[in-house]
N, C-alpha and C positions, 0 to 999 in steps of 0.2 A: 313687638310681639306682646300681646297681653297676658296677664297673669293666668287667665282661663286656659290659653293655649299652652302655657308652660306646665300647668297642673296636668292637662291631658297627655302631653308627651312625656312626662316623669310617671304617669301611673297607668297609662294604657299601653298593654302590649300590642295593640293592633296598630299603634301610631309610631311605628318603628321609621327611621329615616327613608328606608328603601320603599315604605308604603306611602309616603306624603304624596308623591307625584298622582298615584292613582286616587287617593282620597281627595285632593283638592281639584281633580280634573271634572269635567262634565260626564260623569259616569252614567248619567240618566240614559244615554243612548244604548249602553250595555243591557238594558233591561230585555231586549229582544235577542241581541247579539251574544251576549255573555251573562245568561242569567246567574250564574253562580258567582260571578266576580261583582255583579251588581248587588246581590244579596249580602255578600261580604262586607262592602262598602258601606252600604245603608246600615246594617248591624253595627259595624264599629262606630259610625258616628252617633247613631241612637244610644249605644251603651255609654259610650263617652260623655255625652251630655247629660245622660240620666244620673251617672255616678258623680259627676262634677257638681250638679245641683244638689245631690243628696249631702255633699260635704260643703255646701255654701260658697262654692267657687264661682257661681255665676253672678257677676256683678252688673247690674242694668242700669239705666239712667234713673229709673225710680227709686231704688234702694240706696244709690251710692256707694262709694267705696270705704267711707270712714265709718259707718254705722255697724251695730251688731246685727241688725236685722238683714236677712237675705232670703231670697226665694229658693225654698227647697222643693216644693210640691208644684210650683207653677214656673214655667219656662217663658220668658217675654222674648219673643221673636221681633227683633228691629235692627237697625242699622248697627246700634251699638253692640249687638251680641257678633254681627259679623266682624266689626273692627277688633272685638276680642280674640276671634278666631282666625284674624289675618296673619299669615305668615310672610316673614320678609322675603323669603325665597319663592314662595309659590302664590302668594297672594290670598285673595279670600276665596272660601270653599264655594264653587259654583253649584254644586248639586245638593245643596241643603234642602231645597224645595222638595225634591222627590223623598228626602229622608223624612221629612215631617208628613209628607203624603202618606207614605207606606206606615209609619207608625200610628197615624190616624186610622187608616184602614183596618189595622189588627187592634186598635183600641189601646195601645200602650201609651199613646197621646191623644187627649181630648181637648178640643177647644173650650176655653173656661166658661165663656158665657152659655155655651150649649150646655155644658156639664150642670152649671148652676142652676139653669132654668128648666131643665128636664124633670118631668114628673115621674119617670120610671127610674127604678134601681139600675145600678150600674152591671149587675149581674144578670139581668133580664136578657132573655135570648133574643128578644125583638127590639133591643135598644138600639136606637139609630143616632148619628151625628148628623145633624142638619144645622148648618150656620145660617141664622136668619139673614146675616148681613149679604148672604150670596144670592138671596132672593131677590132679584131684579128683573124687570122686563127683558134686559139684554141677555140674562143668563137663563132664561127659560129652557132653551134647547140642552144647554150644559146640564142644568138640573135634571132634565128627564133623562138624559144618558146616564148620568151617575146613579140617579134613583134605581136604575135597573139592577145595579149591583148592590144596592143597600147603603150607598156612602155619597155624602156630598160634602165638598169644600169649595168655598168660594175663592178662586184665585183672580186676583186683579191683574188687568192687562191682558193677559194670553192664558192659554191652557198648557203651557209649558211647565213640567215638573220642576225645572230648575228656577222658576221664578218664586222669590221669597216675598210673602207679603207680611206686614206686621200684624201679630196677633199673640195671644197668650194661650198656652196650651198646658193643660193639667198632666202631670208625670203620674200615670197610674201606679207603677211600682213603688216609687217614692211615697206616694199616698197611703197605700195598703200597708208599708212598713211602718211609717208614722203613726197610722192609726192602731195597729197592733201593740206598739210601744206604749202609746198612751192608755189603751185598755189595761195593759199588764200593770202598769206604773199606778194607775188608778186603783185597780184591784188589791195591789199590795199595800196600799196606804188606807185603804177604807177599813177602819176598825169599828166604826158604827154607821148608821145609816145616813147621818148628817155629812160624813165625810164622802159621800157621792155626790153631793150637791155643790155646784159651783156657780158663781156669777161669771159672766164671759170675761171680765177683766182679769178676775183671779185664776180662770182657766188658762188664759194666754200667758200669764206670769208663771204658772205652775209647769206648763209644758213647752215652754218656749225653746228650751234646749233638748228636746226629746230626740232629735236626729243627730245634732252636733253640739258639743259643749261649747264650741268657740264661736258659734253664729246662731242666732236666734231665728225661729220662724217668722216669715213675714205677715202682715195683715192678710194679704191675699191668701197665704197659706193656710191660716186659720179659718177664712171663709170656707175654703175648699174641704179643709180636714172636718170641720163641723157638719158640713152637708153629708159627707160620706159617712161619718159616725151615726148620724141620726136616720138618713134616708137609706143607706146602702147596707151597713152592717147592723144597724138596729141596736147599737150599743149604748146609744144615749137618747133621751128626749130633750129637746131643744126648741126654744120659741123665740129665740133671737137675743135673748138676755140672760136666761138662766138654762144651766145644764144640769141634767141628772143622769147618772149611769144605771143603766139597767143591771139586774141580777137574774139568776135563774128563778128565784122565788118573788122578784119584785118587777113587774113589767107595767106598773101604774104611770098614767101620764102625770105630768106636772100639776101640781095643786098650788093654791095661794100661800099654803103653809110652805112649800118648798121655796116659792120666790121670796117670802120673807126671810127664811134662813140664809138664802143666797145673799139677800141684801144685808143681813146681819153680819155676815162673814166678811164681806167686802169692807164693810164699815169698821170692823174690828181691825182688819188688815190696814186699812187707810190711817186708823187712829195709832196703831203701832208705828207705822212709819213716820207720823208726826210726832211721835214722843221721842223716837230715836233721833230725829233732825233737831228737835228742840234740846234735847241731851247734849248733841254735839255744838249747838249754838251756845248754850250756857257755858260750856267748856272753853270755846273760843272767846267769849266775852270776860271770862274769868282771867284768861291769859292775857288779854289786851289790857285790863285794868292792872294786872300785875306789872306788865311791861310799861305802862305809862307811869306808875308810881316810881319804877326804877329811874325812869327818865325826868322825875319831878315835875311831871305833868298832872296836876290835880284835876284840871278840867276834863281832859280825856279820861282819867280814870274815874271821875264821878259819871261821865255820859256812859262809860262801858258797864258801870255798876248799876245804873239805872236800867239800862237796855237788858242787863243780866236778870235784874229783879223781875222785869216783866216777861221774859223768857221763862223765867221759873214759874211764875204764877200761871203762864199759858201751859207750861209742861204738866205743872199740878192739876190744873182743870182737866186737860185730856187724859192724864193718868187716872183720874177718879172716874171719868166717864168711860174710859177703856175697862177699868175694873169692873163697872156695873155691867156693861155689855158682855164681858166675859162670863160674870155670874149669870146672866140672863141666858147666854149660850150653853152654859154648863147645865142650867135647870132644863133647857129644852133637850139637850143630849140625853140627860137622864130620863125625861119623859119619853124621848123616843125609844130608849133601851127598855123601859118598862113596858111599851107598847109592843115591842118584839117578844118580850118575855110573856106577856099575856096571851099573844098569839100562839106562841109555842105552847103554852099551857093549854090553851083551847083545842089546839090540834091534838095534843097528847090525850086530852079527855075524850076527844072523838075517837081517837085510836082505841083508848080503853072500853069505851061505850060499845064500838063495834065488836070488839073481842069478846065482851061480856055478853053481848047478844048471841055471838056464835055458840057460847056455851050453854045458853038457853035458861039462865038464871040458877038460884041456889036450889030449888026444888028438882029441877031436872039432874042437877048434878048429884043430889042426895039419892036420886032414883039410879043413876048410873052407878054409883058406888055400891048401892044394895044388890043391883044386878051383878055387880062384879063379884061381890062377895060370895053370892049364890052359886056363882058358875065355878068360882074358885073351890067353894066347898064340895060341889058336885065331882070336880076333878079329883080331889082328895080321896072321896069315896070310891070311885072308879079305881084309881092308883092302889088303895088298899085290898080291893078285890082282886086285882090283878096280882098282888103280891102274894095273896094266899092260894094261888092255883096249884102250886107244887107241894103243899102240905097235906100228906097222906098219913093214915094209921092202919094201914092194911099189911098184908104180909110182905109186901116189897119195901116196907118202912125201913129206913136205915138205923142200925144199931148204935146208939150215941156211946155206950160203954166200950165198945170195940174201936170206935173213933178216937175216944180218950185214951185207951191203951196204946193204940199206935201214936198217937201225939206224944205220950210220955216216952216211949221209945226213941222217937226222933230227937227229943230234948237231950235223953241220955247221951245218945250217939254224939250229937252236936257239942255237948258239953266235953266229952271224953276227947273229940277231935280239937276243941279249944285248948284244952289242957296240954294235949301232945304239941300243938303248935307253939304254946307258950314256953313249954320245956325247950324245944328246938331252938327258939329265939334265945333262951337264956343260954343255953349251950354255945351258940354263936357269939354271943357278947362275951362270955367268959374266955373263949378262945381269942378272940380279938385282943382282950384285956391282956392275956398271956403273951401274946406276939408284942404288944407294945410294951411290956415290962421287959421281955427278952432284947427288944431293940433299944431299949433305953439303958439296960446294963452293958450292952456291947458297946454303946457309945461312949459310956462312962470309962470302961476299961481302956477303950481306945484313947480317950482323952489322957488317962493317967500314964498310959505307955508314951504317947507323945511328950507329956511333961517330963518323964523321966529321961526321955532321949534328949530333950532340950537341956536338962540339968547337966546329964553327963558331957553334952558337947561343950557347955559352959565350962564345966571342970577342966576338960581337955584342952581348951583354948587358954585358960589361965594358967595351967601347968606348962603349956608349951612357952606362953609369954615369960614365965619365971625363968625358965631353962635359958630362954635366949638372953634375958638380963645377966644371968650368972656367968654365960660364956663371954659375954662382952667385958664384964669385970676381970675374968681371968686372964683374957688378952691383954688388958690394959696393965695388970701387975707385972708381966713378963716384960713388956717394953720398958717399964721403968727401971727394973733391976739391970737391965743391960746397959742402959744410959749410965749408971751409977759406976759400973764396972770400968767402961771407958773412960770416964772422968778420973778415976783413981789410977789407972795406968798413965795417963797424960801427966799427972802431977809427979809421980815417980820419975818419968824420963826426964821432966824439967829440972829436978833437983841432981 
């Protein structure tokens, strides 16, 4: 059992053990007898192969099993793929042909050469998959029949869907996923216009692990990816060697300046790698010379030192050249930034010019201001007139002295009420103070009484203790005199 099948069995829920007999059987006949079962089997195989390819698990005869490059976007259908999928119990899958047929009909898989040679975008509604290898005099009838449904696949040998012919298929879902990731990564890294320009070699190095960190995209993957990015998604402009990512504000084609910048970047990258390699070489030769001296081998030590000196000279020369190129690149980057700044300033000037034109110039603004002032003055005059409508001097005029007298009466009443309120508040505060003083005195009297009771109790306890001691002393004296008397009587009897 191949590693591909092991990966599928451990990662795909559709490949449970009880499903394997159906998946490895010739389920093509179920297309009419059991359409649901047929669709489930086709979908399971299609999903399994696409997911395995996305993770770099499809090892074909073209990329080998030991290299880091694996096909992620292109599936090579050949005998090696069938061997990788062969089960010890169920053998090789019989109906893979119809799986690829159905996938191509719904355009989830496309023939590689058809995709690369097509002039229309993948998103075009009239896009058709016509495999040129299938156009032979012997297949005119088949071509005509399939063209009625808008699809043509050239099967070798027979029209059976279970027949698998060698071909390379583009995995559309993986292709779109990789393209989106590339665009996101390039956009995030682009801090200047020069960062959007790549040589093809640098592009392949930068985005080799965009889908899987453990396996790099293959050369066929990058060919398909660049076609999709340039033709289908319009994210880049690409001439076969130089790549430039588009932005919302920059949709310009490639220029000679872009190609020169890409060449400069790849040259800097190569010189950086050479300098690093020479640094490692110098360190290795220095270690060899020291080891030879420890072994008393002067000839080997001198040879290692000569080689070290040559490597140091080459390293110095390349380091100087790299420094010059980096200086040139920095100058170009600065000039490109200046171009962007100038363009932004020009656009800002155009905006200001347009806005100024909308204002009509200084004279028009002055006229507008004067008109505004005049209108405001007229509004003030109208307001003053309206404010004087109620001012009369006739018999119905209000007596101002009477109003003043009423106001003074109100002020006197208000003052008297305020004094009464203040007096009432003072009385309440005094009453509260008296209550607090009474409570304090009561607590003080209670505290003294408690203290007197405690002192009296202490005196009583002390007196009781003294009386007890006296009682015990008296009892002791009585017992002592009785013993003396008994002793005296005993003495007399003895005599």
